[in-house]
N, C-alpha and C positions, 0 to 999 in steps of 0.2 A: 516167650516170658508173656505174659497178662501182666497190664497193668499197674493191675489193680493191687498185688499187693510189695507194689513199691512202693503207691500212695498213700498204702493205711502205714504201710512203715512210719512214712514220712513223717507223718500228723501224728503215730504216737511219739514219734520223737519233740514234734514241738509242745506237743500240750503236754506231755509227762513232766514228771521231774527228778528224774535216776541220775541219782545223784555220778553215777556210775559213767555218766555221756557229759557232767556238767559240760567237761567243754567243747563238747568236740558234735555236739547236736543236732549246731546249724550247718555246719558240714557236710557232715551224713543225710541230713534231713536235701542237703542242696544236691548229693550223686544219685540217692534215690527219685527224688521231682523228676530228673533231668531222665534216667533211667525208665522215668514211669511215662512222659512226654516222651520220649524214640520205642516203645514200648506202643503204643496208641500206634504210632505210626506207620511200624511199622505193620502193626497187622490191617491198617487201611488202608496199607499199598499193597500185600498180600490181595486184599482185594482188587481196588482200583486198578493201580498201574505192576504190577508187581518188579518192571523193571529196576521200575523207582526207588524203591529200597534197596538196592544195592549201591545207588552212587550217594555219595556224603553230604551227612546232614544238612551244609547249607544249600545243599542244589534240593534237596527234597524240600523243604523250607521257602524253596523260590518257584515253585513246583504248585507246593499246597494252592494258592492260592486260584489256579486254575481250575482244581479238582475240588477243591471246597466251595461250600454258595455263598457260607460265609467270611467274606474277605475280613471285615471285622475283625475273623477267631483268627485265622489263616496270619496276623498281622504280630497277634496277640502270643500268637505257640511260637512261630519266630522273637522275639522281644523275648519269651520266656526262658526259652532253651541256651539262650544266647547270654542270661543276664545267668543265670543256671552256672554255665562252662564257665561264663567269668570266674564267677566267687566260687567252682570248683577248681582254680589255678590258681588259688589265691597267692599275694606273700604275704610273705611274716606278719610284715605292718596297717597288712590291709584289713578292717572289721569283717566279721564273718554278715552273710545276713540278717537283718533284724527277723522275729515269728512273721510284721506283716506280708515282710518280701515273699518269704516260703511262701506266705496263705496266699498270694498275691497267684503266686506264680501251679502250687494247688490250684485257683479257682480254674485256672484256665485250662492245666491238666485236666480236671472234670468235666468242660466247656469241652471241649474237643473231644470225650472219649466219648459226650453226650454222640455226638455232633458227627462220627465218624461210626457207628455200628451200628453191624448191619441190622436194616430196615426185618 
C-alpha cells in the first residue's frame, strides 16, 4: 500500500469542513496518518532490509536510525508514530489531537517519504 492515499485523505479531513465528519475527523485523520507512516516504512524496509518489515513497529523504529542517514528524522518518525498511536487509542475523557498536531505528524510522514524514496 502506498502512503500517498492515506496522507491525502488525512489532509482532506484536516482542511475540510464536512458536517458528516464534524465529530470524528481528528481521530480519523490520526488513523490515516499512522497508516501512511507505516506504509512508508513498509516500502522502505522492503527495499533496504526486508526482514525488518515483519518485526513489530516499535522494533522497526528502533532500527530506523541505523538505516536512515538523518537521525533526527528517525526520531521524529518514532515520535509521530507513538503520538498517533496514543491518540488513536483514546479514552472518552481525552481531547482529540489538534489540527496543528495532525499537520506536524503529516510533515514527518512527508519528510520520511521523501528521505526513503528510491533513488
